[in-house]
N, C-alpha and C positions, 0 to 999 in steps of 0.2 A: 589650564594646561601649564606645565612647568616650563621655565625658561630653557632648560636643557633640551626638551622636546622640540620647542620652536626653533632653537638654534640648529638642531640637526636637520629639520625640515628646510630651513632657509639655506643652509650650507649645501644640501642636496640640490636645491633649485639652482644655486649659484654655479655648481659644477655642470648642471645639465643645460643651463641657458647660454646663449651666444650673444655677443654684443650686437646692438642694433645700429645700423648705419643708414638704412634706407628710410628717410623721413617721409617720402611720398607714400610709401606703403602704409605707414602709420596713419597719415592723414586720410588715406582712402579707406581705412578701417579693415585692411586685409591682414590676415595672419601670415606669419612667416617666421624666420629665425629670431626676429625680435622678441617673440613671445616664448622662446625657449621650448622645453619639452616637459613631459611629466606634469606635475602639479602646476607649474607656471603656465604651461600651454593651456591646460583646462580653464584657467582663469583669464586667459588672454591678457596677461600682465606683462608690460614691458619693463622687466626688472633692470635692463641695461639700455635706456633709451638714447644714450649719447655715446660718442666715440670715447669719452673719458672713462667708460667702464664703471661709473658709479651707479649704484642701484637707485631706482626711482622711489622716493619716500612714500608717495601715494600708493604705488604698487605693493610696497612692503606692508603698508597698513592694511590693504585689502587682503593680502595673503595671510596676514596675522589673524584677521577676523575670520577668514574662511577656514583656516586650520584649527582655530579654537573650537569651531563647530564640528569639523570632520573628526578630529582626534579625541574630543572630550566625550567620555562615557562616565556615567555615575551608577553605582550600585546602591539601591534604595530599599530599606526595609518597608514592607507593605503589610497592611492589615486588611483582612477580608472576612466574610462569613463562611464557615464550613457547615454545610447543611446535610451531610451524610453521616451515618453512624459509624463509629469505629468498630473493629471486630469485637464481638461480645456485647455491644451496646444495643439497646432497644431503639427502634426508629421512633423518636419522640422529640417534641420541641425542646425538652430539657437537655437534649444532646446537641442542639445547635449552638455553636460557640464561635468566638473570634479565633481566627487562625492567622498565621504569619508566614510570609515568604520574602525572599530578597530577589529583586529583578534588576536587570541592567537596562539602562536607557541611554540612547545616543542623543547628544545635544542636537544633532542635525535632523533628528526625527521627532523632536519634542517642541512644545510651545507652552508658555505659562500664560494663563488667562486670568486677568484681574477683573473682578466683577464689582462695580458700584462702590469703590473705596472713595467716598466723597467727603467734602468739607462741611456738610450740613450739621448744624447744632454744636459745633466744636467750641464756639465762643472765642474770647469772652464777650465780644459784641455780636449782635445779630447781623446777618448778611444784608438785610434790607431794613431801612429805617422805619418802614410802616408795618413791619412784622416783628413782634417781640421775640426774644430768644426762646421763651417758653413755647410759643406757637411754632417757631422754627424747629424746635426739638420734637414737637409732635410729628413733624414730617420725617424725622429720623427715628421714630418709634418712642424714644424716651431717654432719660438721663442714664439709666442703668445700661441700656444697650450701647449708648454712645461711649461711655467709659470703658465698657468691656471691649468694644471694637478698638478704641484708641490704644489700649494696652497691647492688643494683638498686632496692630499696625506698627507700633513703635518697637515692640520686643521681637516680633517674628516676621512680619510681612516685609518691612523695609530691608532687614538683613538678607532675607531669602531672595528678594528681587535682585539685590546686588550680587548675590552668589550666582543666580541664574545668568545675569548679564556677563559675569566674569568668565563663564564657559561657553557663551554664545547661544544660550537658549533665548529665542525671540519672545518678546513681551507683547501680548494682545490685551488691549483695554476694552472691555465690554461696557460701553457707556453711550447713553442716548440723551444727551443734554445739549442745549444750544451752543455752549462753549466747545464741547467735543465735536459736534457736527461741523463746526466752522474750520476745523483743522484739516490740513492737506492729508494727514495720515488717515483721516476718515473718508474724505471725498474721493481719494484715489481708489478705494476698495469698496465703496458703497454699492450694494445691489439690493433693491427692495425684495422682500419675500413675495412669492406668488400669492394671489388671493386665496382665502380659505374656500375650498370647494363647497363647504356647507354653509356659507355665509347667508344664503337666502332664507334659511329657516333656523330658529324662529324668525318671523318677520322683523326687519331692522328696527321698526319703531318699538316693538315689544322688547326686543333684546336690549336696546338702549335704556328703556324704562327700568328693566330689571337691574341692569348694571348701576344706574344712577341711584335707585332706591337702596340697594345694598351698600353702595359706596357712602352715601350720606348717613346711613344708620351706623356704619362702622367708624367713620372718621369725624362725623359732625358736619353740619351743612355749611359752616364757614371755612372748612379746610381747603376746598378747591380754589377759592378766591385767593387765599393767602399763599398757597403753593404756587400759583401762577406768578405771583410777584417775586418769589424767591428762586424759582426754577432757572431763570437766565443767569443766576449767580452761582449755581451748582458748579463746583470744580472738583478735580480729582486730587487726592492727597499725594499719590505717587506721580511724580512729574513724567509727562510723556516726552520721550526722547525722539530725535529725528528718525531713527530707524525702528521705532515701535509701530504698532498697528492699532487702529481704533475701529471697532465694529459695533453694530447694534442689531443686525439681522442674521439669521442662519445662513442665508445666501452669501453675505459678506464674509462671515467666518469661514465658510467652506472655500471661498475663493482664496482667502489668505492662507489657510492651512494647506491647501493643495499647492499654492505657490511655494510654501516653505518645505513641502515634502514631509509634513508633520503628521504622525499617526498616534502620537501620545500627547495627552493634554493634562496639565497640572492646573488645579483651581485654587484660588485664594479670593476672599472677599465676602460680601454680605448681600443679602441675608441667605443663610443656608437653606431655609425652608420656603424661600420664594424666588428671589432673583437668580441665585446660582442654579436653581433647578429650571426656571422657566424662561430665562432670557434667550435671545436668538442664538448666542454662543454658549448657552448654558448646558448643564449636565444632561437633561432629558433629550434635547435635540441632538447632541453630539454622541451620546451613548447609543441611541438607536441607529446611528450611522456607522457604528463599529469601531470608534476610537477606543484606545486604551486610556482609561481615566483614573487620575489620582486626585482626591480632594485632601488638602492639608487641614487636618482637623484642629490644629492650633492656630489656624489662620482664617477661621470662619466661625460664625455663631448665627443663631436664628432668632426669630421673634418668639418671645415667651409671654406668658400671662401669669396671673396671680398664683395659679396652681403649679406651674412648671418652673418658675424663676429660681426658686431657692436651690433646687438640685440641677438646674439647667437640663431638665428631662427632655425637652423638645430637641435639644442638640443631640443627645444620646440616641433618640429615636430616629432622627434624620440621618445621622452618621451610619446607623444600622441599615437604613434604607439604601444608602450609597454602597455599603459593603456587601450587600446582597448581589449587586450587579457590577461592582467596580471595586476600587481600592481607596484606602486612606493612608496617609503618612503624616509625618511631622516636619515642620520647618527646621527643627534642630537636626534631625537626621539628614535632611536635604542639604543643609549648609555644610555639614561634615562631609557628605558625599562629594559636593562640588569642590571642596578644598583638598580632598584626598589625592 
């Protein structure tokens, strides 16, 4: 929000507010002339708490934060999949193409979810003295993904998060690590998800056996032991600020989003073809609940293999999956929209 907009708002509140003289009413928590009218009254802000007539700095700061969310709107170019034929075209897969639109988003109705942007494998030293940097990087999939992610974080995610904060879009960290769970921003909002109604079948013993068998074949039998040593040291690359939120369940995410009044979700983080999709606050859980979702395609990447790495074909396929049901955008366009 520009300085001129904020000045206009504050001047309007100043004209509408009346000096506060009744300290007992303030201590009792009752509203009255102290809180003014219009925007100031909605916030219960004592802009003039003393007979001196000087504004309360804390009240001004709260009003500034409030109006940065109320007034801020961004117009963001979006990409999605057009699945119907144009006039004169045959109905065929060859006619399914990327399409573009520009939508308006209010900061007060939006949230930015950061998924698993962690410090694992970044080096130069290993996080745990008993686990080599090579084995630590196995936990982050590998060197190529770490370097690809690092560039995205430095070039796109960090500036985009700063832009979101500047217009009052709340930041939600989807993280389930010991360090994250110890934070008050996590504990205040934590709600466990209800039990899986189908958890009784297959029988628990067989289900656990199947999971362990595939896990060991995929990662190697020494992986779990080494991960347990490093896991308590997992930390987030984007600092968690005091007014951020930390969640790891769908129920927690729902509680936070309802508290914020947010119906639009922006996603950044890793991995595109696993955690962003499957986490509690991830794409699949939130999309089926009816949120409008935008994944920033220059702020995420997925797990690749020898056949997909060169062309990053898995990223293209999973972004297409997103665009069938939702939208993608770029951090570059988002930052421009926030600064407009």
